[in-house]
Every structure is written in C-alpha cells, then in structure tokens.
mmCIF file of the N, C-alpha and C atoms, coordinates in Angstrom:
data_MODEL
# 
_entry.id   MODEL 
# 
loop_
_atom_site.group_PDB 
_atom_site.id 
_atom_site.type_symbol 
_atom_site.label_atom_id 
_atom_site.label_alt_id 
_atom_site.label_comp_id 
_atom_site.label_asym_id 
_atom_site.label_entity_id 
_atom_site.label_seq_id 
_atom_site.pdbx_PDB_ins_code 
_atom_site.Cartn_x 
_atom_site.Cartn_y 
_atom_site.Cartn_z 
_atom_site.occupancy 
_atom_site.B_iso_or_equiv 
_atom_site.pdbx_formal_charge 
_atom_site.auth_seq_id 
_atom_site.auth_comp_id 
_atom_site.auth_asym_id 
_atom_site.auth_atom_id 
_atom_site.pdbx_PDB_model_num 
ATOM 1   N N  . MET A 1 1  ? 131.607 336.384 97.624  1.00 0.00 ? 1  MET A N  1 
ATOM 2   C CA . MET A 1 1  ? 131.583 335.069 97.003  1.00 0.00 ? 1  MET A CA 1 
ATOM 3   C C  . MET A 1 1  ? 132.658 334.979 95.931  1.00 0.00 ? 1  MET A C  1 
ATOM 4   N N  . LYS A 1 2  ? 133.155 333.785 95.777  1.00 0.00 ? 2  LYS A N  1 
ATOM 5   C CA . LYS A 1 2  ? 134.144 333.564 94.745  1.00 0.00 ? 2  LYS A CA 1 
ATOM 6   C C  . LYS A 1 2  ? 133.463 333.495 93.379  1.00 0.00 ? 2  LYS A C  1 
ATOM 7   N N  . TRP A 1 3  ? 134.273 333.658 92.349  1.00 0.00 ? 3  TRP A N  1 
ATOM 8   C CA . TRP A 1 3  ? 133.759 333.586 90.977  1.00 0.00 ? 3  TRP A CA 1 
ATOM 9   C C  . TRP A 1 3  ? 133.127 332.228 90.715  1.00 0.00 ? 3  TRP A C  1 
ATOM 10  N N  . SER A 1 4  ? 133.765 331.160 91.188  1.00 0.00 ? 4  SER A N  1 
ATOM 11  C CA . SER A 1 4  ? 133.224 329.814 90.951  1.00 0.00 ? 4  SER A CA 1 
ATOM 12  C C  . SER A 1 4  ? 131.883 329.627 91.640  1.00 0.00 ? 4  SER A C  1 
ATOM 13  N N  . ASP A 1 5  ? 131.709 330.205 92.826  1.00 0.00 ? 5  ASP A N  1 
ATOM 14  C CA . ASP A 1 5  ? 130.417 330.118 93.519  1.00 0.00 ? 5  ASP A CA 1 
ATOM 15  C C  . ASP A 1 5  ? 129.329 330.824 92.723  1.00 0.00 ? 5  ASP A C  1 
ATOM 16  N N  . ASN A 1 6  ? 129.631 332.003 92.219  1.00 0.00 ? 6  ASN A N  1 
ATOM 17  C CA . ASN A 1 6  ? 128.644 332.747 91.433  1.00 0.00 ? 6  ASN A CA 1 
ATOM 18  C C  . ASN A 1 6  ? 128.283 332.008 90.147  1.00 0.00 ? 6  ASN A C  1 
ATOM 19  N N  . THR A 1 7  ? 129.273 331.432 89.495  1.00 0.00 ? 7  THR A N  1 
ATOM 20  C CA . THR A 1 7  ? 129.028 330.706 88.251  1.00 0.00 ? 7  THR A CA 1 
ATOM 21  C C  . THR A 1 7  ? 128.173 329.472 88.495  1.00 0.00 ? 7  THR A C  1 
ATOM 22  N N  . THR A 1 8  ? 128.535 328.692 89.510  1.00 0.00 ? 8  THR A N  1 
ATOM 23  C CA . THR A 1 8  ? 127.762 327.483 89.781  1.00 0.00 ? 8  THR A CA 1 
ATOM 24  C C  . THR A 1 8  ? 126.353 327.817 90.246  1.00 0.00 ? 8  THR A C  1 
ATOM 25  N N  . LEU A 1 9  ? 126.221 328.869 91.026  1.00 0.00 ? 9  LEU A N  1 
ATOM 26  C CA . LEU A 1 9  ? 124.880 329.275 91.466  1.00 0.00 ? 9  LEU A CA 1 
ATOM 27  C C  . LEU A 1 9  ? 124.021 329.691 90.278  1.00 0.00 ? 9  LEU A C  1 
ATOM 28  N N  . THR A 1 10 ? 124.593 330.394 89.323  1.00 0.00 ? 10 THR A N  1 
ATOM 29  C CA . THR A 1 10 ? 123.864 330.799 88.119  1.00 0.00 ? 10 THR A CA 1 
ATOM 30  C C  . THR A 1 10 ? 123.422 329.579 87.312  1.00 0.00 ? 10 THR A C  1 
ATOM 31  N N  . ILE A 1 11 ? 124.305 328.604 87.161  1.00 0.00 ? 11 ILE A N  1 
ATOM 32  C CA . ILE A 1 11 ? 123.963 327.397 86.401  1.00 0.00 ? 11 ILE A CA 1 
ATOM 33  C C  . ILE A 1 11 ? 122.846 326.623 87.090  1.00 0.00 ? 11 ILE A C  1 
ATOM 34  N N  . VAL A 1 12 ? 122.907 326.532 88.418  1.00 0.00 ? 12 VAL A N  1 
ATOM 35  C CA . VAL A 1 12 ? 121.863 325.820 89.154  1.00 0.00 ? 12 VAL A CA 1 
ATOM 36  C C  . VAL A 1 12 ? 120.529 326.562 89.061  1.00 0.00 ? 12 VAL A C  1 
ATOM 37  N N  . ILE A 1 13 ? 120.550 327.868 89.085  1.00 0.00 ? 13 ILE A N  1 
ATOM 38  C CA . ILE A 1 13 ? 119.315 328.650 88.940  1.00 0.00 ? 13 ILE A CA 1 
ATOM 39  C C  . ILE A 1 13 ? 118.705 328.420 87.563  1.00 0.00 ? 13 ILE A C  1 
ATOM 40  N N  . ILE A 1 14 ? 119.541 328.388 86.525  1.00 0.00 ? 14 ILE A N  1 
ATOM 41  C CA . ILE A 1 14 ? 119.034 328.100 85.178  1.00 0.00 ? 14 ILE A CA 1 
ATOM 42  C C  . ILE A 1 14 ? 118.421 326.708 85.135  1.00 0.00 ? 14 ILE A C  1 
ATOM 43  N N  . GLY A 1 15 ? 119.067 325.745 85.783  1.00 0.00 ? 15 GLY A N  1 
ATOM 44  C CA . GLY A 1 15 ? 118.514 324.397 85.863  1.00 0.00 ? 15 GLY A CA 1 
ATOM 45  C C  . GLY A 1 15 ? 117.187 324.365 86.605  1.00 0.00 ? 15 GLY A C  1 
ATOM 46  N N  . ALA A 1 16 ? 117.083 325.145 87.666  1.00 0.00 ? 16 ALA A N  1 
ATOM 47  C CA . ALA A 1 16 ? 115.835 325.199 88.424  1.00 0.00 ? 16 ALA A CA 1 
ATOM 48  C C  . ALA A 1 16 ? 114.715 325.811 87.587  1.00 0.00 ? 16 ALA A C  1 
ATOM 49  N N  . ILE A 1 17 ? 115.024 326.818 86.809  1.00 0.00 ? 17 ILE A N  1 
ATOM 50  C CA . ILE A 1 17 ? 114.022 327.414 85.926  1.00 0.00 ? 17 ILE A CA 1 
ATOM 51  C C  . ILE A 1 17 ? 113.579 326.402 84.881  1.00 0.00 ? 17 ILE A C  1 
ATOM 52  N N  . ASN A 1 18 ? 114.517 325.607 84.376  1.00 0.00 ? 18 ASN A N  1 
ATOM 53  C CA . ASN A 1 18 ? 114.156 324.563 83.413  1.00 0.00 ? 18 ASN A CA 1 
ATOM 54  C C  . ASN A 1 18 ? 113.190 323.560 84.053  1.00 0.00 ? 18 ASN A C  1 
ATOM 55  N N  . TRP A 1 19 ? 113.475 323.147 85.298  1.00 0.00 ? 19 TRP A N  1 
ATOM 56  C CA . TRP A 1 19 ? 112.569 322.214 85.981  1.00 0.00 ? 19 TRP A CA 1 
ATOM 57  C C  . TRP A 1 19 ? 111.212 322.852 86.264  1.00 0.00 ? 19 TRP A C  1 
ATOM 58  N N  . LEU A 1 20 ? 111.192 324.137 86.533  1.00 0.00 ? 20 LEU A N  1 
ATOM 59  C CA . LEU A 1 20 ? 109.916 324.843 86.709  1.00 0.00 ? 20 LEU A CA 1 
ATOM 60  C C  . LEU A 1 20 ? 109.092 324.772 85.432  1.00 0.00 ? 20 LEU A C  1 
ATOM 61  N N  . LEU A 1 21 ? 109.746 324.995 84.299  1.00 0.00 ? 21 LEU A N  1 
ATOM 62  C CA . LEU A 1 21 ? 109.051 324.906 83.011  1.00 0.00 ? 21 LEU A CA 1 
ATOM 63  C C  . LEU A 1 21 ? 108.546 323.488 82.750  1.00 0.00 ? 21 LEU A C  1 
ATOM 64  N N  . VAL A 1 22 ? 109.339 322.489 83.114  1.00 0.00 ? 22 VAL A N  1 
ATOM 65  C CA . VAL A 1 22 ? 108.915 321.097 82.949  1.00 0.00 ? 22 VAL A CA 1 
ATOM 66  C C  . VAL A 1 22 ? 107.707 320.807 83.834  1.00 0.00 ? 22 VAL A C  1 
ATOM 67  N N  . GLY A 1 23 ? 107.770 321.262 85.073  1.00 0.00 ? 23 GLY A N  1 
ATOM 68  C CA . GLY A 1 23 ? 106.693 320.985 86.023  1.00 0.00 ? 23 GLY A CA 1 
ATOM 69  C C  . GLY A 1 23 ? 105.383 321.668 85.695  1.00 0.00 ? 23 GLY A C  1 
ATOM 70  N N  . ILE A 1 24 ? 105.436 322.892 85.227  1.00 0.00 ? 24 ILE A N  1 
ATOM 71  C CA . ILE A 1 24 ? 104.210 323.647 84.975  1.00 0.00 ? 24 ILE A CA 1 
ATOM 72  C C  . ILE A 1 24 ? 103.693 323.444 83.554  1.00 0.00 ? 24 ILE A C  1 
ATOM 73  N N  . PHE A 1 25 ? 104.582 323.502 82.582  1.00 0.00 ? 25 PHE A N  1 
ATOM 74  C CA . PHE A 1 25 ? 104.154 323.493 81.180  1.00 0.00 ? 25 PHE A CA 1 
ATOM 75  C C  . PHE A 1 25 ? 104.549 322.239 80.406  1.00 0.00 ? 25 PHE A C  1 
ATOM 76  N N  . ARG A 1 26 ? 105.250 321.292 81.076  1.00 0.00 ? 26 ARG A N  1 
ATOM 77  C CA . ARG A 1 26 ? 105.774 320.108 80.390  1.00 0.00 ? 26 ARG A CA 1 
ATOM 78  C C  . ARG A 1 26 ? 106.655 320.510 79.204  1.00 0.00 ? 26 ARG A C  1 
ATOM 79  N N  . PHE A 1 27 ? 107.447 321.545 79.409  1.00 0.00 ? 27 PHE A N  1 
ATOM 80  C CA . PHE A 1 27 ? 108.327 322.062 78.370  1.00 0.00 ? 27 PHE A CA 1 
ATOM 81  C C  . PHE A 1 27 ? 109.757 322.021 78.873  1.00 0.00 ? 27 PHE A C  1 
ATOM 82  N N  . ASP A 1 28 ? 110.583 321.183 78.268  1.00 0.00 ? 28 ASP A N  1 
ATOM 83  C CA . ASP A 1 28 ? 111.982 321.057 78.647  1.00 0.00 ? 28 ASP A CA 1 
ATOM 84  C C  . ASP A 1 28 ? 112.805 321.940 77.712  1.00 0.00 ? 28 ASP A C  1 
ATOM 85  N N  . LEU A 1 29 ? 113.255 323.056 78.219  1.00 0.00 ? 29 LEU A N  1 
ATOM 86  C CA . LEU A 1 29 ? 113.985 324.035 77.415  1.00 0.00 ? 29 LEU A CA 1 
ATOM 87  C C  . LEU A 1 29 ? 115.303 323.464 76.894  1.00 0.00 ? 29 LEU A C  1 
ATOM 88  N N  . VAL A 1 30 ? 116.007 322.713 77.715  1.00 0.00 ? 30 VAL A N  1 
ATOM 89  C CA . VAL A 1 30 ? 117.284 322.135 77.284  1.00 0.00 ? 30 VAL A CA 1 
ATOM 90  C C  . VAL A 1 30 ? 117.058 321.165 76.129  1.00 0.00 ? 30 VAL A C  1 
ATOM 91  N N  . ALA A 1 31 ? 116.054 320.298 76.255  1.00 0.00 ? 31 ALA A N  1 
ATOM 92  C CA . ALA A 1 31 ? 115.745 319.355 75.177  1.00 0.00 ? 31 ALA A CA 1 
ATOM 93  C C  . ALA A 1 31 ? 115.280 320.098 73.928  1.00 0.00 ? 31 ALA A C  1 
ATOM 94  N N  . PHE A 1 32 ? 114.555 321.173 74.109  1.00 0.00 ? 32 PHE A N  1 
ATOM 95  C CA . PHE A 1 32 ? 114.084 321.959 72.974  1.00 0.00 ? 32 PHE A CA 1 
ATOM 96  C C  . PHE A 1 32 ? 115.250 322.593 72.220  1.00 0.00 ? 32 PHE A C  1 
ATOM 97  N N  . LEU A 1 33 ? 116.224 323.123 72.972  1.00 0.00 ? 33 LEU A N  1 
ATOM 98  C CA . LEU A 1 33 ? 117.349 323.818 72.349  1.00 0.00 ? 33 LEU A CA 1 
ATOM 99  C C  . LEU A 1 33 ? 118.408 322.869 71.790  1.00 0.00 ? 33 LEU A C  1 
ATOM 100 N N  . PHE A 1 34 ? 118.658 321.764 72.484  1.00 0.00 ? 34 PHE A N  1 
ATOM 101 C CA . PHE A 1 34 ? 119.802 320.926 72.130  1.00 0.00 ? 34 PHE A CA 1 
ATOM 102 C C  . PHE A 1 34 ? 119.440 319.502 71.728  1.00 0.00 ? 34 PHE A C  1 
ATOM 103 N N  . GLY A 1 35 ? 118.170 319.166 71.739  1.00 0.00 ? 35 GLY A N  1 
ATOM 104 C CA . GLY A 1 35 ? 117.752 317.817 71.358  1.00 0.00 ? 35 GLY A CA 1 
ATOM 105 C C  . GLY A 1 35 ? 117.452 316.968 72.577  1.00 0.00 ? 35 GLY A C  1 
ATOM 106 N N  . ASN A 1 36 ? 116.529 316.040 72.389  1.00 0.00 ? 36 ASN A N  1 
ATOM 107 C CA . ASN A 1 36 ? 116.105 315.182 73.490  1.00 0.00 ? 36 ASN A CA 1 
ATOM 108 C C  . ASN A 1 36 ? 117.193 314.154 73.791  1.00 0.00 ? 36 ASN A C  1 
ATOM 109 N N  . LEU A 1 37 ? 117.891 314.350 74.880  1.00 0.00 ? 37 LEU A N  1 
ATOM 110 C CA . LEU A 1 37 ? 118.990 313.507 75.347  1.00 0.00 ? 37 LEU A CA 1 
ATOM 111 C C  . LEU A 1 37 ? 120.093 313.337 74.314  1.00 0.00 ? 37 LEU A C  1 
ATOM 112 N N  . SER A 1 38 ? 120.382 314.402 73.585  1.00 0.00 ? 38 SER A N  1 
ATOM 113 C CA . SER A 1 38 ? 121.560 314.408 72.724  1.00 0.00 ? 38 SER A CA 1 
ATOM 114 C C  . SER A 1 38 ? 122.792 314.494 73.622  1.00 0.00 ? 38 SER A C  1 
ATOM 115 N N  . TRP A 1 39 ? 123.964 314.327 73.049  1.00 0.00 ? 39 TRP A N  1 
ATOM 116 C CA . TRP A 1 39 ? 125.174 314.377 73.867  1.00 0.00 ? 39 TRP A CA 1 
ATOM 117 C C  . TRP A 1 39 ? 125.353 315.749 74.491  1.00 0.00 ? 39 TRP A C  1 
ATOM 118 N N  . LEU A 1 40 ? 124.936 316.813 73.788  1.00 0.00 ? 40 LEU A N  1 
ATOM 119 C CA . LEU A 1 40 ? 125.084 318.162 74.331  1.00 0.00 ? 40 LEU A CA 1 
ATOM 120 C C  . LEU A 1 40 ? 124.105 318.402 75.489  1.00 0.00 ? 40 LEU A C  1 
ATOM 121 N N  . SER A 1 41 ? 122.876 317.952 75.346  1.00 0.00 ? 41 SER A N  1 
ATOM 122 C CA . SER A 1 41 ? 121.918 318.127 76.443  1.00 0.00 ? 41 SER A CA 1 
ATOM 123 C C  . SER A 1 41 ? 122.323 317.287 77.650  1.00 0.00 ? 41 SER A C  1 
ATOM 124 N N  . ARG A 1 42 ? 122.895 316.110 77.431  1.00 0.00 ? 42 ARG A N  1 
ATOM 125 C CA . ARG A 1 42 ? 123.371 315.294 78.557  1.00 0.00 ? 42 ARG A CA 1 
ATOM 126 C C  . ARG A 1 42 ? 124.523 315.981 79.281  1.00 0.00 ? 42 ARG A C  1 
ATOM 127 N N  . ILE A 1 43 ? 125.383 316.659 78.546  1.00 0.00 ? 43 ILE A N  1 
ATOM 128 C CA . ILE A 1 43 ? 126.475 317.420 79.167  1.00 0.00 ? 43 ILE A CA 1 
ATOM 129 C C  . ILE A 1 43 ? 125.902 318.549 80.019  1.00 0.00 ? 43 ILE A C  1 
ATOM 130 N N  . ILE A 1 44 ? 124.887 319.230 79.510  1.00 0.00 ? 44 ILE A N  1 
ATOM 131 C CA . ILE A 1 44 ? 124.269 320.328 80.258  1.00 0.00 ? 44 ILE A CA 1 
ATOM 132 C C  . ILE A 1 44 ? 123.612 319.810 81.531  1.00 0.00 ? 44 ILE A C  1 
ATOM 133 N N  . TYR A 1 45 ? 122.844 318.703 81.426  1.00 0.00 ? 45 TYR A N  1 
ATOM 134 C CA . TYR A 1 45 ? 122.219 318.118 82.615  1.00 0.00 ? 45 TYR A CA 1 
ATOM 135 C C  . TYR A 1 45 ? 123.282 317.696 83.633  1.00 0.00 ? 45 TYR A C  1 
ATOM 136 N N  . THR A 1 46 ? 124.372 317.105 83.165  1.00 0.00 ? 46 THR A N  1 
ATOM 137 C CA . THR A 1 46 ? 125.451 316.683 84.060  1.00 0.00 ? 46 THR A CA 1 
ATOM 138 C C  . THR A 1 46 ? 126.105 317.881 84.721  1.00 0.00 ? 46 THR A C  1 
ATOM 139 N N  . LEU A 1 47 ? 126.327 318.943 83.967  1.00 0.00 ? 47 LEU A N  1 
ATOM 140 C CA . LEU A 1 47 ? 126.930 320.154 84.515  1.00 0.00 ? 47 LEU A CA 1 
ATOM 141 C C  . LEU A 1 47 ? 126.043 320.773 85.597  1.00 0.00 ? 47 LEU A C  1 
ATOM 142 N N  . VAL A 1 48 ? 124.746 320.823 85.365  1.00 0.00 ? 48 VAL A N  1 
ATOM 143 C CA . VAL A 1 48 ? 123.824 321.366 86.367  1.00 0.00 ? 48 VAL A CA 1 
ATOM 144 C C  . VAL A 1 48 ? 123.869 320.507 87.628  1.00 0.00 ? 48 VAL A C  1 
ATOM 145 N N  . GLY A 1 49 ? 123.875 319.193 87.459  1.00 0.00 ? 49 GLY A N  1 
ATOM 146 C CA . GLY A 1 49 ? 123.938 318.301 88.618  1.00 0.00 ? 49 GLY A CA 1 
ATOM 147 C C  . GLY A 1 49 ? 125.227 318.446 89.401  1.00 0.00 ? 49 GLY A C  1 
ATOM 148 N N  . LEU A 1 50 ? 126.352 318.535 88.710  1.00 0.00 ? 50 LEU A N  1 
ATOM 149 C CA . LEU A 1 50 ? 127.636 318.715 89.383  1.00 0.00 ? 50 LEU A CA 1 
ATOM 150 C C  . LEU A 1 50 ? 127.707 320.050 90.118  1.00 0.00 ? 50 LEU A C  1 
ATOM 151 N N  . CYS A 1 51 ? 127.143 321.084 89.509  1.00 0.00 ? 51 CYS A N  1 
ATOM 152 C CA . CYS A 1 51 ? 127.113 322.393 90.180  1.00 0.00 ? 51 CYS A CA 1 
ATOM 153 C C  . CYS A 1 51 ? 126.254 322.332 91.436  1.00 0.00 ? 51 CYS A C  1 
ATOM 154 N N  . GLY A 1 52 ? 125.146 321.611 91.361  1.00 0.00 ? 52 GLY A N  1 
ATOM 155 C CA . GLY A 1 52 ? 124.304 321.442 92.549  1.00 0.00 ? 52 GLY A CA 1 
ATOM 156 C C  . GLY A 1 52 ? 125.048 320.733 93.664  1.00 0.00 ? 52 GLY A C  1 
ATOM 157 N N  . LEU A 1 53 ? 125.800 319.685 93.314  1.00 0.00 ? 53 LEU A N  1 
ATOM 158 C CA . LEU A 1 53 ? 126.588 318.981 94.324  1.00 0.00 ? 53 LEU A CA 1 
ATOM 159 C C  . LEU A 1 53 ? 127.672 319.887 94.905  1.00 0.00 ? 53 LEU A C  1 
ATOM 160 N N  . TYR A 1 54 ? 128.288 320.697 94.070  1.00 0.00 ? 54 TYR A N  1 
ATOM 161 C CA . TYR A 1 54 ? 129.311 321.629 94.552  1.00 0.00 ? 54 TYR A CA 1 
ATOM 162 C C  . TYR A 1 54 ? 128.707 322.621 95.547  1.00 0.00 ? 54 TYR A C  1 
ATOM 163 N N  . LEU A 1 55 ? 127.499 323.077 95.267  1.00 0.00 ? 55 LEU A N  1 
ATOM 164 C CA . LEU A 1 55 ? 126.887 324.094 96.129  1.00 0.00 ? 55 LEU A CA 1 
ATOM 165 C C  . LEU A 1 55 ? 126.464 323.535 97.482  1.00 0.00 ? 55 LEU A C  1 
ATOM 166 N N  . ILE A 1 56 ? 126.448 322.219 97.624  1.00 0.00 ? 56 ILE A N  1 
ATOM 167 C CA . ILE A 1 56 ? 126.196 321.650 98.953  1.00 0.00 ? 56 ILE A CA 1 
ATOM 168 C C  . ILE A 1 56 ? 127.262 322.124 99.934  1.00 0.00 ? 56 ILE A C  1 
ATOM 169 N N  . SER A 1 57 ? 128.465 322.365 99.439  1.00 0.00 ? 57 SER A N  1 
ATOM 170 C CA . SER A 1 57 ? 129.545 322.839 100.311 1.00 0.00 ? 57 SER A CA 1 
ATOM 171 C C  . SER A 1 57 ? 129.257 324.219 100.890 1.00 0.00 ? 57 SER A C  1 
ATOM 172 N N  . MET A 1 58 ? 128.305 324.939 100.315 1.00 0.00 ? 58 MET A N  1 
ATOM 173 C CA . MET A 1 58 ? 127.972 326.272 100.852 1.00 0.00 ? 58 MET A CA 1 
ATOM 174 C C  . MET A 1 58 ? 127.399 326.181 102.255 1.00 0.00 ? 58 MET A C  1 
ATOM 175 N N  . TYR A 1 59 ? 126.731 325.076 102.584 1.00 0.00 ? 59 TYR A N  1 
ATOM 176 C CA . TYR A 1 59 ? 126.191 324.927 103.934 1.00 0.00 ? 59 TYR A CA 1 
ATOM 177 C C  . TYR A 1 59 ? 127.308 324.994 104.967 1.00 0.00 ? 59 TYR A C  1 
ATOM 178 N N  . GLY A 1 60 ? 128.394 324.313 104.700 1.00 0.00 ? 60 GLY A N  1 
ATOM 179 C CA . GLY A 1 60 ? 129.526 324.351 105.628 1.00 0.00 ? 60 GLY A CA 1 
ATOM 180 C C  . GLY A 1 60 ? 130.175 325.709 105.682 1.00 0.00 ? 60 GLY A C  1 
ATOM 181 N N  . ARG A 1 61 ? 130.285 326.366 104.540 1.00 0.00 ? 61 ARG A N  1 
ATOM 182 C CA . ARG A 1 61 ? 130.915 327.691 104.523 1.00 0.00 ? 61 ARG A CA 1 
ATOM 183 C C  . ARG A 1 61 ? 130.028 328.727 105.202 1.00 0.00 ? 61 ARG A C  1 
ATOM 184 N N  . ILE A 1 62 ? 128.721 328.613 105.046 1.00 0.00 ? 62 ILE A N  1 
ATOM 185 C CA . ILE A 1 62 ? 127.809 329.560 105.712 1.00 0.00 ? 62 ILE A CA 1 
ATOM 186 C C  . ILE A 1 62 ? 127.889 329.361 107.223 1.00 0.00 ? 62 ILE A C  1 
ATOM 187 N N  . ARG A 1 63 ? 127.906 328.100 107.650 1.00 0.00 ? 63 ARG A N  1 
ATOM 188 C CA . ARG A 1 63 ? 127.963 327.810 109.083 1.00 0.00 ? 63 ARG A CA 1 
ATOM 189 C C  . ARG A 1 63 ? 129.276 328.309 109.682 1.00 0.00 ? 63 ARG A C  1 
ATOM 190 N N  . SER A 1 64 ? 130.397 328.118 108.969 1.00 0.00 ? 64 SER A N  1 
ATOM 191 C CA . SER A 1 64 ? 131.684 328.558 109.515 1.00 0.00 ? 64 SER A CA 1 
ATOM 192 C C  . SER A 1 64 ? 131.829 330.071 109.536 1.00 0.00 ? 64 SER A C  1 
ATOM 193 N N  . SER A 1 65 ? 131.201 330.763 108.584 1.00 0.00 ? 65 SER A N  1 
ATOM 194 C CA . SER A 1 65 ? 131.291 332.228 108.579 1.00 0.00 ? 65 SER A CA 1 
ATOM 195 C C  . SER A 1 65 ? 130.383 332.860 109.629 1.00 0.00 ? 65 SER A C  1 
ATOM 196 N N  . ALA A 1 66 ? 129.334 332.118 110.056 1.00 0.00 ? 66 ALA A N  1 
ATOM 197 C CA . ALA A 1 66 ? 128.435 332.653 111.075 1.00 0.00 ? 66 ALA A CA 1 
ATOM 198 C C  . ALA A 1 66 ? 129.041 332.554 112.458 1.00 0.00 ? 66 ALA A C  1 
ATOM 199 N N  . ASP A 1 67 ? 130.011 331.655 112.642 1.00 0.00 ? 67 ASP A N  1 
ATOM 200 C CA . ASP A 1 67 ? 130.626 331.476 113.969 1.00 0.00 ? 67 ASP A CA 1 
ATOM 201 C C  . ASP A 1 67 ? 131.614 332.550 114.316 1.00 0.00 ? 67 ASP A C  1 
# 
C-alpha cells in the first residue's frame, strides 16, 4: 500500500471509532477535544469524510489487482 492509502485508512478508522463512541456512549471525542462544531472540529470531520471518499477508489484497485 502507498503511504497515502495507509494515512487515509488510519484517519477513517479513527473516525469510525469516534462514531462507535457516539453510538454506544453518546460521547463525541472530536467535539470533546476541539469544541462542538468549532472550526477545528469541522476541519477534522471534513478530513475524515474526504478520506472516506478517497478510499472508495480501493474497490477498483482491489478488483484490478485480483485479475
């Protein structure tokens, strides 16, 4: 895997853990650390979302490497 793939995958995993905490405990770690919808927390949420969209391209790369 490329460095960018590993980095984006790590960011998405951190985002998934945050959503797990929200779903089970109603605890938003990003909001706790950086403020409820502050500019910094909005940047973090946007970064996680963009990384998730980038990782959609992995489906095509996995399919092409299997052929």
